[in-house]
VEXDREN-2710 file (C-alpha; in Angstrom, 1 decimal):
% VEXDREN-2710
k/r/px/py/pz
1/MET/155.4/-139.9/-20.7
2/SER/155.0/-142.3/-23.6
3/PRO/153.4/-141.4/-26.9
4/GLN/150.4/-143.7/-26.0
5/ASP/149.6/-141.6/-23.0
6/ARG/149.1/-138.4/-25.1
7/PRO/145.9/-138.8/-27.0
8/GLY/146.3/-135.5/-28.9
9/ASP/149.8/-136.2/-30.0
10/PRO/150.0/-136.2/-33.9
11/GLU/152.2/-139.3/-33.9
12/THR/149.7/-141.2/-31.8
13/VAL/146.7/-140.1/-33.9
14/LEU/148.5/-141.1/-37.2
15/SER/149.5/-144.4/-35.7
16/GLN/145.9/-145.2/-34.7
17/ALA/144.6/-144.1/-38.0
18/LEU/147.0/-146.3/-39.9
19/ARG/146.1/-149.3/-37.7
20/ALA/142.5/-148.7/-38.3
21/MET/143.0/-148.4/-42.1
22/ALA/145.1/-151.6/-42.0
23/GLY/142.3/-153.4/-40.2
24/ALA/144.5/-154.2/-37.2
25/ALA/142.9/-155.5/-34.0
26/ARG/141.8/-153.1/-31.4
27/GLU/144.4/-154.2/-28.8
28/ALA/146.8/-151.7/-27.4
29/PRO/150.5/-152.1/-28.2
30/ALA/152.5/-154.1/-25.7
31/ARG/153.7/-152.0/-22.8
32/GLU/157.3/-151.9/-21.7
33/GLN/158.2/-155.1/-19.9
34/PRO/159.6/-154.8/-16.4
35/ALA/163.3/-155.6/-15.9
36/PRO/164.2/-159.2/-15.4
37/GLY/164.3/-160.4/-11.8
38/GLY/161.5/-158.0/-10.8
39/ARG/163.8/-155.1/-10.1
40/ARG/162.8/-151.6/-11.1
41/ARG/165.2/-149.1/-12.5
42/LEU/165.9/-146.0/-10.4
43/THR/165.0/-142.6/-11.8
44/ALA/167.6/-139.8/-12.1
45/GLY/166.1/-138.1/-9.1
46/GLN/166.3/-141.2/-7.0
47/VAL/170.0/-141.7/-8.0
48/LEU/170.7/-138.1/-7.1
49/LEU/169.0/-138.4/-3.7
50/LEU/170.9/-141.6/-3.0
51/ALA/174.2/-139.9/-3.9
52/VAL/173.4/-137.0/-1.6
53/LEU/172.5/-139.2/1.3
54/LEU/175.6/-141.3/0.8
55/GLY/177.8/-138.2/0.7
56/LEU/176.2/-136.9/3.9
57/VAL/176.9/-140.3/5.7
58/VAL/180.5/-140.3/4.4
59/GLY/181.0/-136.7/5.4
60/VAL/179.6/-137.1/8.9
61/THR/181.7/-140.3/9.4
62/ALA/184.9/-138.5/8.3
63/GLY/184.1/-135.6/10.6
64/ILE/183.6/-137.8/13.6
65/VAL/186.8/-139.8/12.9
66/SER/188.8/-136.5/12.5
67/LEU/187.4/-135.2/15.8
68/LEU/188.3/-138.4/17.6
69/ALA/191.8/-138.8/16.1
END
């Protein structure tokens, strides 16, 4: 969660107050740009899930090969 998403956050309130005192425009700060190439980064949970699934596939494959050999 970014600081801009928490309206009661003291840092956000101070930032907004300083912008208002400086006479800044009412536009929101630029959001984080997506990664080049249109690819999204994987979250830690997605990486963990991918690793578990890959481990299961490798384990099952090794088990089948050991039974056939």
